[in-house]
PASEBA-1860 file (N, C-alpha, C; in nm, 3 decimals):
! residues 295
1> MRSRRRET> 0.077/-0.123/0.003/0.000/0.002/-0.011/0.089/0.128/0.001 ~ 0.197/0.129/0.074/0.284/0.246/0.082/0.335/0.265/-0.059 ~ 0.381/0.153/-0.126/0.443/0.159/-0.263/0.332/0.229/-0.365 ~ 0.215/0.185/-0.354/0.119/0.239/-0.437/0.084/0.384/-0.419 ~ 0.083/0.411/-0.288/0.075/0.558/-0.251/0.181/0.651/-0.299 ~ 0.303/0.589/-0.300/0.420/0.663/-0.358/0.401/0.679/-0.491 ~ 0.368/0.574/-0.559/0.356/0.582/-0.703/0.242/0.680/-0.749 ~ 0.138/0.678/-0.671/0.027/0.777/-0.695/0.069/0.922/-0.667
9> FAFYLSIG> 0.146/0.929/-0.561/0.184/1.074/-0.538/0.278/1.124/-0.643 ~ 0.370/1.024/-0.688/0.481/1.068/-0.785/0.404/1.097/-0.920 ~ 0.297/1.026/-0.943/0.215/1.052/-1.078/0.165/1.184/-1.079 ~ 0.091/1.224/-0.966/0.023/1.349/-0.959/0.121/1.463/-0.956 ~ 0.239/1.433/-0.891/0.346/1.544/-0.881/0.404/1.557/-1.011 ~ 0.419/1.461/-1.097/0.478/1.468/-1.231/0.388/1.544/-1.331 ~ 0.252/1.515/-1.319/0.158/1.579/-1.409/0.106/1.713/-1.354 ~ 0.144/1.739/-1.236/0.108/1.872/-1.160/0.116/1.993/-1.242
17> PWLLGFLL> 0.258/2.026/-1.295/0.275/2.130/-1.370/0.183/2.144/-1.497 ~ 0.171/2.034/-1.571/0.082/2.034/-1.701/-0.057/2.054/-1.659 ~ -0.116/1.991/-1.553/-0.244/2.006/-1.503/-0.272/2.148/-1.458 ~ -0.174/2.208/-1.381/-0.195/2.349/-1.344/-0.196/2.443/-1.474 ~ -0.111/2.424/-1.567/-0.110/2.502/-1.679/-0.233/2.478/-1.757 ~ -0.291/2.370/-1.779/-0.410/2.332/-1.849/-0.532/2.408/-1.795 ~ -0.544/2.408/-1.650/-0.645/2.466/-1.576/-0.645/2.629/-1.598 ~ -0.521/2.680/-1.589/-0.502/2.828/-1.591/-0.503/2.887/-1.723
25> FIAGPMLI> -0.450/2.812/-1.828/-0.423/2.890/-1.950/-0.524/2.814/-2.061 ~ -0.593/2.709/-2.045/-0.681/2.650/-2.141/-0.820/2.640/-2.091 ~ -0.832/2.554/-1.996/-0.972/2.525/-1.941/-1.035/2.642/-1.887 ~ -0.956/2.719/-1.797/-1.010/2.844/-1.736/-1.040/2.952/-1.833 ~ -0.962/2.984/-1.923/-1.004/3.097/-2.027/-1.112/3.049/-2.113 ~ -1.138/2.913/-2.138/-1.244/2.875/-2.210/-1.377/2.891/-2.145 ~ -1.373/2.856/-2.019/-1.500/2.868/-1.938/-1.536/3.016/-1.914 ~ -1.427/3.095/-1.909/-1.455/3.239/-1.891/-1.504/3.299/-2.024
33> SLVISFTD> -1.451/3.258/-2.135/-1.504/3.317/-2.273/-1.648/3.255/-2.287 ~ -1.684/3.142/-2.246/-1.819/3.090/-2.262/-1.919/3.181/-2.184 ~ -1.877/3.230/-2.056/-1.968/3.321/-1.980/-1.976/3.462/-2.044 ~ -1.855/3.494/-2.094/-1.849/3.635/-2.169/-1.943/3.642/-2.294 ~ -1.951/3.510/-2.360/-2.031/3.510/-2.482/-2.191/3.541/-2.463 ~ -2.217/3.536/-2.343/-2.365/3.572/-2.291/-2.367/3.714/-2.243 ~ -2.268/3.786/-2.269/-2.269/3.941/-2.221/-2.249/4.038/-2.327 ~ -2.258/4.150/-2.299/-2.217/4.274/-2.392/-2.105/4.352/-2.313
41> WDLLSAPR> -1.978/4.326/-2.360/-1.874/4.384/-2.296/-1.782/4.462/-2.392 ~ -1.736/4.575/-2.360/-1.644/4.644/-2.444/-1.503/4.657/-2.393 ~ -1.475/4.585/-2.283/-1.347/4.594/-2.216/-1.324/4.714/-2.115 ~ -1.394/4.808/-2.135/-1.395/4.940/-2.070/-1.501/4.966/-1.950 ~ -1.615/4.905/-1.978/-1.731/4.912/-1.891/-1.756/4.769/-1.836 ~ -1.852/4.766/-1.733/-1.888/4.636/-1.683/-1.964/4.548/-1.773 ~ -1.946/4.408/-1.781/-2.022/4.336/-1.874/-2.170/4.341/-1.848 ~ -2.256/4.333/-1.943/-2.391/4.349/-1.929/-2.457/4.218/-1.985
49> WVGLDNYA> -2.530/4.138/-1.909/-2.576/4.007/-1.940/-2.695/4.019/-2.050 ~ -2.672/3.957/-2.171/-2.773/3.964/-2.277/-2.819/3.831/-2.308 ~ -2.784/3.722/-2.244/-2.835/3.595/-2.284/-2.789/3.540/-2.417 ~ -2.871/3.498/-2.498/-2.845/3.434/-2.625/-2.836/3.545/-2.747 ~ -2.850/3.665/-2.712/-2.845/3.779/-2.801/-2.735/3.771/-2.907 ~ -2.609/3.745/-2.856/-2.487/3.740/-2.947/-2.505/3.635/-3.047 ~ -2.555/3.521/-2.995/-2.572/3.396/-3.102/-2.681/3.434/-3.194 ~ -2.789/3.496/-3.160/-2.894/3.545/-3.246/-2.845/3.646/-3.344
57> KMLDDRRF> -2.747/3.720/-3.297/-2.715/3.829/-3.395/-2.639/3.780/-3.513 ~ -2.570/3.652/-3.490/-2.506/3.598/-3.606/-2.591/3.564/-3.719 ~ -2.715/3.538/-3.703/-2.818/3.500/-3.805/-2.830/3.611/-3.900 ~ -2.816/3.734/-3.858/-2.842/3.860/-3.943/-2.712/3.928/-3.978 ~ -2.602/3.869/-3.932/-2.479/3.930/-3.962/-2.417/3.887/-4.101 ~ -2.420/3.981/-4.202/-2.369/3.942/-4.322/-2.232/3.910/-4.328 ~ -2.135/3.970/-4.251/-2.004/3.957/-4.255/-1.962/3.827/-4.178 ~ -2.058/3.776/-4.086/-2.033/3.645/-4.030/-2.050/3.528/-4.127
65> WQALRVTT> -2.152/3.542/-4.211/-2.177/3.444/-4.320/-2.065/3.448/-4.423 ~ -2.024/3.568/-4.453/-1.910/3.589/-4.555/-1.796/3.516/-4.490 ~ -1.754/3.541/-4.363/-1.638/3.487/-4.312/-1.644/3.336/-4.309 ~ -1.764/3.282/-4.278/-1.783/3.141/-4.275/-1.773/3.081/-4.411 ~ -1.819/3.151/-4.513/-1.821/3.105/-4.648/-1.679/3.103/-4.708 ~ -1.590/3.218/-4.670/-1.463/3.217/-4.724/-1.388/3.105/-4.659 ~ -1.391/3.083/-4.523/-1.323/2.974/-4.469/-1.358/2.833/-4.519 ~ -1.476/2.808/-4.535/-1.523/2.685/-4.589/-1.472/2.670/-4.737
73> VYTLFYVP> -1.482/2.761/-4.815/-1.435/2.732/-4.956/-1.282/2.714/-4.959 ~ -1.212/2.798/-4.869/-1.063/2.786/-4.865/-1.025/2.634/-4.821 ~ -1.106/2.585/-4.707/-1.086/2.465/-4.654/-1.099/2.341/-4.762 ~ -1.217/2.355/-4.833/-1.248/2.265/-4.948/-1.139/2.245/-5.045 ~ -1.072/2.350/-5.070/-0.961/2.348/-5.169/-0.815/2.318/-5.100 ~ -0.805/2.366/-4.984/-0.675/2.351/-4.921/-0.640/2.211/-4.881 ~ -0.740/2.150/-4.806/-0.727/2.012/-4.750/-0.683/1.926/-4.849 ~ -0.758/1.906/-4.971/-0.716/1.807/-5.068/-0.581/1.828/-5.127
81> SDLAGGLL> -0.548/1.955/-5.149/-0.423/1.995/-5.208/-0.314/1.978/-5.114 ~ -0.335/1.994/-4.995/-0.238/1.978/-4.877/-0.202/1.834/-4.871 ~ -0.307/1.742/-4.869/-0.294/1.599/-4.869/-0.208/1.545/-4.986 ~ -0.253/1.590/-5.114/-0.203/1.544/-5.228/-0.068/1.595/-5.258 ~ -0.040/1.717/-5.224/0.090/1.786/-5.229/0.197/1.723/-5.135 ~ 0.155/1.702/-5.009/0.242/1.650/-4.918/0.284/1.495/-4.951 ~ 0.183/1.422/-4.998/0.214/1.278/-5.045/0.304/1.282/-5.167 ~ 0.277/1.371/-5.251/0.366/1.367/-5.374/0.518/1.411/-5.334
89> LAMLVHPR> 0.531/1.506/-5.250/0.663/1.536/-5.198/0.739/1.433/-5.137 ~ 0.653/1.346/-5.050/0.707/1.255/-4.967/0.749/1.136/-5.061 ~ 0.661/1.110/-5.167/0.704/1.012/-5.264/0.840/1.037/-5.336 ~ 0.860/1.180/-5.359/0.976/1.206/-5.433/1.090/1.195/-5.344 ~ 1.098/1.237/-5.214/1.212/1.226/-5.135/1.222/1.089/-5.057 ~ 1.135/0.996/-5.081/1.150/0.880/-5.011/1.258/0.780/-5.045 ~ 1.286/0.758/-5.184/1.396/0.690/-5.236/1.533/0.741/-5.184 ~ 1.610/0.630/-5.146/1.744/0.670/-5.113/1.837/0.704/-5.235
97> LVGVRLMR> 1.838/0.832/-5.267/1.905/0.881/-5.391/2.007/0.988/-5.335 ~ 2.108/1.019/-5.423/2.204/1.125/-5.386/2.137/1.266/-5.375 ~ 2.152/1.329/-5.265/2.105/1.463/-5.250/1.963/1.458/-5.201 ~ 1.907/1.346/-5.162/1.772/1.335/-5.114/1.762/1.416/-4.982 ~ 1.852/1.407/-4.895/1.851/1.476/-4.766/1.831/1.617/-4.780 ~ 1.910/1.674/-4.875/1.908/1.820/-4.904/1.767/1.856/-4.949 ~ 1.708/1.767/-5.035/1.578/1.799/-5.094/1.479/1.804/-4.976 ~ 1.485/1.709/-4.881/1.400/1.706/-4.771/1.404/1.833/-4.701
105> TVFYLPTV> 1.525/1.873/-4.673/1.546/2.004/-4.588/1.492/2.118/-4.668 ~ 1.517/2.135/-4.801/1.460/2.244/-4.867/1.305/2.245/-4.869 ~ 1.244/2.125/-4.882/1.100/2.115/-4.880/1.040/2.155/-4.749 ~ 1.104/2.132/-4.652/1.062/2.135/-4.515/1.086/2.277/-4.453 ~ 1.197/2.341/-4.494/1.247/2.473/-4.442/1.135/2.576/-4.435 ~ 1.053/2.585/-4.545/0.959/2.695/-4.533/0.853/2.679/-4.415 ~ 0.815/2.548/-4.370/0.733/2.545/-4.258/0.784/2.600/-4.123 ~ 0.920/2.608/-4.111/0.973/2.645/-3.988/1.008/2.806/-3.981
113> LSGVAFVV> 0.980/2.873/-4.107/0.990/3.018/-4.102/0.877/3.075/-4.039 ~ 0.903/3.203/-4.001/0.786/3.290/-3.944/0.681/3.307/-4.053 ~ 0.558/3.294/-4.006/0.447/3.315/-4.082/0.437/3.454/-4.153 ~ 0.476/3.559/-4.075/0.481/3.697/-4.142/0.594/3.705/-4.236 ~ 0.713/3.645/-4.217/0.807/3.652/-4.310/0.773/3.597/-4.448 ~ 0.720/3.470/-4.447/0.682/3.406/-4.570/0.575/3.488/-4.646 ~ 0.484/3.554/-4.568/0.381/3.625/-4.629/0.436/3.753/-4.701 ~ 0.540/3.810/-4.645/0.591/3.929/-4.695/0.677/3.892/-4.831
121> VWLWMLNP> 0.731/3.781/-4.830/0.804/3.736/-4.942/0.702/3.710/-5.058 ~ 0.576/3.655/-5.032/0.477/3.635/-5.120/0.421/3.761/-5.174 ~ 0.413/3.857/-5.081/0.359/3.999/-5.114/0.446/4.051/-5.229 ~ 0.571/4.028/-5.212/0.664/4.078/-5.330/0.653/3.992/-5.448 ~ 0.629/3.873/-5.437/0.631/3.786/-5.560/0.499/3.813/-5.634 ~ 0.391/3.841/-5.564/0.256/3.854/-5.627/0.225/4.001/-5.661 ~ 0.313/4.093/-5.648/0.305/4.233/-5.666/0.254/4.254/-5.828 ~ 0.141/4.312/-5.853/0.101/4.305/-5.987/0.162/4.392/-6.086
129> TSGLVNTL> 0.249/4.472/-6.045/0.340/4.549/-6.132/0.493/4.506/-6.133 ~ 0.546/4.468/-6.022/0.690/4.441/-6.021/0.715/4.310/-5.949 ~ 0.615/4.222/-5.928/0.631/4.092/-5.875/0.707/4.000/-5.961 ~ 0.770/3.911/-5.905/0.826/3.797/-5.985/0.734/3.712/-6.063 ~ 0.624/3.678/-6.005/0.522/3.581/-6.090/0.471/3.663/-6.206 ~ 0.431/3.789/-6.200/0.377/3.861/-6.312/0.486/3.890/-6.418 ~ 0.614/3.904/-6.372/0.724/3.941/-6.452/0.753/3.823/-6.537 ~ 0.748/3.703/-6.483/0.759/3.574/-6.553/0.653/3.553/-6.657
137> LAQAGIQG> 0.534/3.580/-6.618/0.413/3.572/-6.707/0.417/3.648/-6.817 ~ 0.471/3.777/-6.802/0.489/3.876/-6.903/0.581/3.836/-7.002 ~ 0.700/3.778/-6.958/0.788/3.734/-7.048/0.731/3.608/-7.140 ~ 0.635/3.544/-7.087/0.563/3.441/-7.173/0.450/3.489/-7.255 ~ 0.432/3.630/-7.242/0.320/3.685/-7.323/0.184/3.666/-7.258 ~ 0.181/3.654/-7.124/0.062/3.642/-7.042/0.048/3.762/-6.956 ~ -0.075/3.825/-6.953/-0.105/3.927/-6.867/-0.149/3.871/-6.735 ~ -0.066/3.905/-6.623/-0.089/3.846/-6.508/-0.200/3.917/-6.447
145> PRWLMDPQ> -0.271/3.855/-6.348/-0.387/3.925/-6.277/-0.324/4.015/-6.157 ~ -0.411/4.082/-6.086/-0.372/4.169/-5.983/-0.368/4.097/-5.850 ~ -0.376/3.975/-5.860/-0.365/3.891/-5.741/-0.444/3.935/-5.620 ~ -0.362/3.962/-5.506/-0.421/3.999/-5.387/-0.511/4.121/-5.385 ~ -0.500/4.220/-5.493/-0.571/4.341/-5.507/-0.702/4.308/-5.580 ~ -0.734/4.193/-5.628/-0.853/4.157/-5.712/-0.934/4.067/-5.634 ~ -1.065/4.108/-5.594/-1.146/4.005/-5.520/-1.170/3.889/-5.591 ~ -1.157/3.869/-5.721/-1.175/3.747/-5.771/-1.050/3.652/-5.769
153> WALASLLL> -0.944/3.712/-5.742/-0.812/3.636/-5.723/-0.758/3.639/-5.589 ~ -0.809/3.715/-5.491/-0.736/3.728/-5.366/-0.732/3.591/-5.286 ~ -0.856/3.525/-5.287/-0.848/3.398/-5.223/-0.770/3.290/-5.274 ~ -0.767/3.283/-5.406/-0.681/3.186/-5.476/-0.531/3.211/-5.456 ~ -0.510/3.344/-5.443/-0.372/3.387/-5.423/-0.334/3.328/-5.280 ~ -0.405/3.342/-5.175/-0.375/3.286/-5.057/-0.364/3.148/-5.048 ~ -0.452/3.066/-5.133/-0.438/2.940/-5.143/-0.301/2.896/-5.203 ~ -0.259/2.972/-5.307/-0.113/2.950/-5.376/-0.016/2.971/-5.279
161> MSFWGWGR> -0.030/3.065/-5.191/0.070/3.086/-5.086/0.077/2.969/-4.994 ~ -0.032/2.904/-4.957/-0.038/2.799/-4.859/0.042/2.676/-4.912 ~ 0.055/2.662/-5.044/0.132/2.541/-5.099/0.268/2.538/-5.050 ~ 0.340/2.663/-5.002/0.463/2.659/-4.944/0.471/2.584/-4.811 ~ 0.363/2.552/-4.743/0.363/2.468/-4.638/0.356/2.328/-4.648 ~ 0.363/2.272/-4.765/0.342/2.131/-4.778/0.442/2.054/-4.709 ~ 0.559/2.112/-4.667/0.674/2.032/-4.604/0.629/1.968/-4.476 ~ 0.539/2.031/-4.399/0.486/1.975/-4.281/0.423/1.840/-4.302
169> TMVIFLAG> 0.322/1.843/-4.395/0.251/1.717/-4.437/0.354/1.619/-4.501 ~ 0.451/1.656/-4.569/0.545/1.573/-4.635/0.612/1.489/-4.528 ~ 0.669/1.554/-4.413/0.739/1.485/-4.316/0.653/1.373/-4.252 ~ 0.519/1.404/-4.232/0.433/1.299/-4.169/0.418/1.184/-4.258 ~ 0.399/1.217/-4.393/0.382/1.112/-4.499/0.506/1.021/-4.500 ~ 0.613/1.092/-4.502/0.764/1.015/-4.509/0.768/0.924/-4.397 ~ 0.722/0.970/-4.280/0.738/0.865/-4.168/0.645/0.747/-4.204 ~ 0.527/0.774/-4.256/0.433/0.663/-4.279/0.486/0.577/-4.396
177> LKSIPGEY> 0.546/0.634/-4.495/0.610/0.543/-4.601/0.716/0.458/-4.551 ~ 0.795/0.513/-4.449/0.907/0.430/-4.395/0.859/0.321/-4.295 ~ 0.734/0.327/-4.248/0.684/0.217/-4.172/0.628/0.109/-4.264 ~ 0.621/0.117/-4.394/0.562/0.013/-4.470/0.672/-0.092/-4.497 ~ 0.654/-0.219/-4.467/0.772/-0.319/-4.485/0.798/-0.336/-4.632 ~ 0.927/-0.344/-4.662/0.966/-0.349/-4.799/0.929/-0.484/-4.868 ~ 0.917/-0.582/-4.775/0.870/-0.710/-4.832/0.750/-0.716/-4.906 ~ 0.660/-0.623/-4.878/0.532/-0.608/-4.937/0.556/-0.586/-5.103
185> YEAAAIDG> 0.652/-0.483/-5.118/0.679/-0.444/-5.252/0.752/-0.546/-5.330 ~ 0.845/-0.623/-5.266/0.915/-0.730/-5.329/0.819/-0.836/-5.369 ~ 0.724/-0.881/-5.291/0.630/-0.984/-5.320/0.544/-0.936/-5.434 ~ 0.496/-0.794/-5.427/0.418/-0.763/-5.534/0.508/-0.753/-5.677 ~ 0.627/-0.710/-5.665/0.705/-0.705/-5.786/0.717/-0.843/-5.851 ~ 0.732/-0.948/-5.757/0.746/-1.087/-5.808/0.621/-1.132/-5.880 ~ 0.505/-1.086/-5.831/0.378/-1.123/-5.896/0.351/-1.039/-6.012 ~ 0.436/-0.950/-6.041/0.430/-0.878/-6.181/0.360/-0.745/-6.160
193> AGGLRQFA> 0.334/-0.695/-6.034/0.274/-0.571/-6.016/0.362/-0.445/-6.043 ~ 0.313/-0.355/-6.112/0.388/-0.238/-6.161/0.385/-0.124/-6.054 ~ 0.442/-0.020/-6.074/0.441/0.100/-5.985/0.301/0.154/-5.941 ~ 0.223/0.154/-6.036/0.085/0.209/-6.004/-0.001/0.111/-5.925 ~ 0.011/-0.025/-5.969/-0.057/-0.110/-5.893/-0.017/-0.125/-5.749 ~ 0.132/-0.121/-5.732/0.177/-0.134/-5.602/0.139/-0.008/-5.506 ~ 0.130/0.107/-5.579/0.087/0.225/-5.486/-0.070/0.209/-5.456 ~ -0.148/0.158/-5.552/-0.292/0.145/-5.522/-0.318/0.032/-5.419
201> AITLPLLT> -0.242/-0.075/-5.424/-0.288/-0.190/-5.345/-0.199/-0.203/-5.225 ~ -0.093/-0.130/-5.208/0.011/-0.144/-5.103/0.011/-0.007/-5.025 ~ 0.077/0.077/-5.097/0.108/0.218/-5.041/-0.016/0.299/-4.981 ~ -0.118/0.315/-5.072/-0.228/0.391/-5.023/-0.308/0.332/-4.907 ~ -0.336/0.195/-4.915/-0.409/0.131/-4.811/-0.339/0.151/-4.677 ~ -0.198/0.133/-4.671/-0.121/0.124/-4.554/-0.091/0.266/-4.512 ~ -0.113/0.368/-4.593/-0.098/0.503/-4.552/-0.231/0.572/-4.495 ~ -0.336/0.501/-4.510/-0.458/0.562/-4.456/-0.457/0.614/-4.319
209> PTIFFNLI> -0.390/0.534/-4.217/-0.382/0.602/-4.099/-0.305/0.747/-4.089 ~ -0.197/0.746/-4.171/-0.137/0.874/-4.179/-0.221/0.989/-4.255 ~ -0.296/0.934/-4.360/-0.379/1.023/-4.430/-0.488/1.085/-4.325 ~ -0.540/0.987/-4.256/-0.637/1.046/-4.144/-0.586/1.127/-4.051 ~ -0.456/1.118/-4.005/-0.397/1.205/-3.919/-0.379/1.343/-3.973 ~ -0.331/1.351/-4.090/-0.296/1.471/-4.170/-0.426/1.533/-4.209 ~ -0.533/1.451/-4.228/-0.661/1.521/-4.259/-0.717/1.603/-4.125 ~ -0.705/1.541/-4.018/-0.745/1.603/-3.896/-0.673/1.741/-3.884
217> LSIIGTFQ> -0.544/1.727/-3.881/-0.473/1.845/-3.871/-0.498/1.951/-3.964 ~ -0.511/1.917/-4.091/-0.542/2.022/-4.203/-0.669/2.088/-4.182 ~ -0.772/2.007/-4.131/-0.902/2.068/-4.105/-0.900/2.165/-3.992 ~ -0.842/2.130/-3.893/-0.826/2.212/-3.765/-0.756/2.341/-3.804 ~ -0.631/2.313/-3.867/-0.542/2.430/-3.890/-0.608/2.527/-3.988 ~ -0.681/2.471/-4.093/-0.741/2.562/-4.195/-0.845/2.657/-4.131 ~ -0.930/2.602/-4.043/-1.029/2.683/-3.978/-0.977/2.791/-3.888 ~ -0.851/2.779/-3.861/-0.777/2.876/-3.776/-0.690/2.958/-3.857
225> TFTSAFVA> -0.708/2.968/-3.982/-0.628/3.052/-4.072/-0.636/3.202/-4.032 ~ -0.525/3.258/-4.013/-0.532/3.407/-3.961/-0.403/3.487/-4.019 ~ -0.290/3.440/-4.002/-0.176/3.525/-4.037/-0.161/3.567/-4.179 ~ -0.178/3.488/-4.275/-0.157/3.511/-4.407/-0.270/3.617/-4.455 ~ -0.390/3.603/-4.401/-0.494/3.701/-4.440/-0.460/3.836/-4.374 ~ -0.436/3.823/-4.244/-0.414/3.951/-4.169/-0.302/4.049/-4.215 ~ -0.190/3.972/-4.251/-0.075/4.041/-4.314/-0.091/4.092/-4.453 ~ -0.140/3.993/-4.539/-0.151/4.028/-4.677/-0.267/4.110/-4.722
233> TDGGPLDA> -0.382/4.088/-4.669/-0.503/4.151/-4.725/-0.586/4.228/-4.618 ~ -0.574/4.184/-4.481/-0.656/4.229/-4.380/-0.798/4.201/-4.402 ~ -0.829/4.093/-4.473/-0.963/4.056/-4.502/-1.020/4.104/-4.636 ~ -0.957/4.202/-4.702/-0.997/4.257/-4.827/-0.945/4.183/-4.947 ~ -0.966/4.228/-5.064/-1.057/4.335/-5.093/-1.190/4.299/-5.096 ~ -1.289/4.389/-5.047/-1.432/4.361/-5.042/-1.460/4.238/-4.971 ~ -1.390/4.210/-4.850/-1.417/4.096/-4.765/-1.398/3.961/-4.839 ~ -1.322/3.956/-4.948/-1.297/3.850/-5.023/-1.206/3.751/-4.952
241> TLFYVLYL> -1.120/3.794/-4.857/-1.048/3.706/-4.770/-1.078/3.721/-4.634 ~ -1.188/3.747/-4.595/-1.220/3.770/-4.454/-1.241/3.630/-4.391 ~ -1.139/3.574/-4.338/-1.145/3.444/-4.277/-1.216/3.458/-4.142 ~ -1.269/3.344/-4.086/-1.339/3.348/-3.972/-1.266/3.392/-3.852 ~ -1.142/3.351/-3.826/-1.071/3.403/-3.714/-1.033/3.550/-3.726 ~ -1.000/3.586/-3.851/-0.976/3.724/-3.871/-1.106/3.810/-3.841 ~ -1.216/3.774/-3.871/-1.331/3.839/-3.834/-1.355/3.837/-3.686 ~ -1.328/3.733/-3.622/-1.325/3.716/-3.475/-1.246/3.821/-3.407
249> YKQAFELR> -1.115/3.825/-3.468/-1.017/3.921/-3.412/-1.062/4.068/-3.423 ~ -1.119/4.099/-3.539/-1.161/4.236/-3.561/-1.271/4.268/-3.461 ~ -1.364/4.181/-3.435/-1.473/4.203/-3.333/-1.427/4.214/-3.198 ~ -1.323/4.144/-3.163/-1.259/4.154/-3.026/-1.172/4.266/-3.007 ~ -1.071/4.288/-3.096/-0.970/4.386/-3.051/-0.977/4.511/-3.143 ~ -1.054/4.518/-3.244/-1.078/4.649/-3.310/-1.204/4.722/-3.270 ~ -1.313/4.643/-3.258/-1.443/4.694/-3.232/-1.474/4.682/-3.084 ~ -1.389/4.591/-3.015/-1.398/4.557/-2.876/-1.548/4.506/-2.835
257> HMGYASAL> -1.598/4.424/-2.920/-1.729/4.343/-2.898/-1.675/4.219/-2.843 ~ -1.637/4.215/-2.711/-1.571/4.092/-2.662/-1.690/3.989/-2.640 ~ -1.800/4.013/-2.613/-1.908/3.930/-2.590/-1.947/3.853/-2.729 ~ -1.958/3.930/-2.836/-1.986/3.872/-2.963/-1.864/3.789/-3.014 ~ -1.746/3.832/-2.993/-1.624/3.764/-3.034/-1.617/3.629/-2.963 ~ -1.648/3.626/-2.833/-1.643/3.504/-2.761/-1.756/3.410/-2.817 ~ -1.879/3.459/-2.848/-1.982/3.369/-2.912/-1.926/3.309/-3.049 ~ -1.855/3.411/-3.122/-1.801/3.354/-3.244/-1.697/3.244/-3.220
265> AWVLFAVV> -1.622/3.255/-3.123/-1.517/3.151/-3.078/-1.590/3.029/-3.055 ~ -1.690/3.023/-2.983/-1.764/2.901/-2.946/-1.839/2.834/-3.059 ~ -1.879/2.918/-3.161/-1.941/2.862/-3.280/-1.817/2.803/-3.357 ~ -1.717/2.866/-3.366/-1.601/2.794/-3.436/-1.567/2.665/-3.368 ~ -1.559/2.662/-3.239/-1.539/2.547/-3.164/-1.626/2.436/-3.215 ~ -1.765/2.469/-3.211/-1.858/2.372/-3.235/-1.846/2.309/-3.377 ~ -1.824/2.407/-3.467/-1.801/2.355/-3.609/-1.685/2.272/-3.628 ~ -1.568/2.308/-3.569/-1.460/2.213/-3.575/-1.465/2.078/-3.510
273> LALTVTVF> -1.532/2.095/-3.401/-1.566/1.974/-3.317/-1.653/1.874/-3.401 ~ -1.756/1.935/-3.459/-1.845/1.847/-3.555/-1.783/1.784/-3.657 ~ -1.684/1.852/-3.728/-1.615/1.809/-3.848/-1.520/1.701/-3.786 ~ -1.453/1.722/-3.683/-1.350/1.626/-3.635/-1.424/1.495/-3.600 ~ -1.539/1.505/-3.524/-1.616/1.380/-3.486/-1.667/1.303/-3.600 ~ -1.697/1.384/-3.708/-1.752/1.331/-3.845/-1.638/1.234/-3.913 ~ -1.517/1.291/-3.900/-1.408/1.230/-3.963/-1.365/1.108/-3.884 ~ -1.372/1.115/-3.757/-1.335/1.016/-3.658/-1.441/0.898/-3.693
281> RSQRRWVF> -1.560/0.932/-3.705/-1.655/0.810/-3.724/-1.649/0.758/-3.861 ~ -1.610/0.836/-3.964/-1.589/0.796/-4.092/-1.468/0.686/-4.114 ~ -1.366/0.704/-4.019/-1.249/0.617/-4.026/-1.280/0.478/-4.054 ~ -1.385/0.444/-3.984/-1.422/0.285/-3.992/-1.429/0.230/-4.133 ~ -1.476/0.322/-4.229/-1.491/0.272/-4.364/-1.369/0.284/-4.445 ~ -1.263/0.362/-4.424/-1.165/0.371/-4.504/-1.021/0.378/-4.446 ~ -1.007/0.365/-4.312/-0.880/0.366/-4.245/-0.843/0.220/-4.219 ~ -0.724/0.180/-4.256/-0.669/0.037/-4.246/-0.553/0.036/-4.136
289> YGGEREL> -0.543/-0.052/-4.064/-0.434/-0.063/-3.965/-0.374/-0.191/-3.968 ~ -0.243/-0.199/-4.013/-0.162/-0.321/-4.015/-0.224/-0.408/-4.139 ~ -0.275/-0.342/-4.230/-0.335/-0.410/-4.368/-0.469/-0.480/-4.347 ~ -0.532/-0.455/-4.219/-0.664/-0.507/-4.210/-0.762/-0.395/-4.178 ~ -0.880/-0.412/-4.218/-0.981/-0.303/-4.201/-1.006/-0.300/-4.054 ~ -1.021/-0.177/-4.003/-1.056/-0.165/-3.860/-1.204/-0.201/-3.831 ~ -1.225/-0.271/-3.718/-1.363/-0.315/-3.684/-1.420/-0.207/-3.585
END
């Protein structure tokens, strides 16, 4: 009994710092924001209880629906491109070739750079008059668009900028590829299976746990998109890049509508939670572990 008590005490002593940080910096602020979402508070005066008014206000808020639409459209395009691009890069750098380590470093390096720094670089590249992209297009006889300054191209421009972050997904896919036993490919080659057949019958099914993991990360990360839109366009032009988190930020720290911003945050939490639960439930149909379908 003394030994068990010592182990129990050591366990709680070990997790104590994490548990204290979780309560003070995650769970506590979340509960406080939930209470604030039922109030009208501008940070300067005392909060005033308004009940569900903040949530009802969203139904008639045009910019709320615009922010939700922009984020949803961006997610629908970003998530498949992130998965496909990361897998493609992983397949390219997976074989043991000369210089492959350098290629892995080059592909992964943009993901560790400051978000503001890479956005500034893209602002220069997408400058409609003197940017690198339009200069190259002009040499090919193509009139480049106004990119971030054009409402029809602004969101597509941010999507193009996001491709620079495929290195994060690539590293995870690379780990998944390395976990696949080489004997499977040898047996398939003996049976006469070509590269495409091996990819469809071996690589893709055994990578489904990795695809599932990357899918969850991509969905959660995309709905939290903020830096690129804030630095590059500030939600413009004409709210074409007004992402949900950017709109939440404007309501909280520019307009000081803390109650409404807290309500927006909880709606975002509910949307991301619903999508995550849906993906988790769907894994029974398409995620395979150890070559067998999960029951």
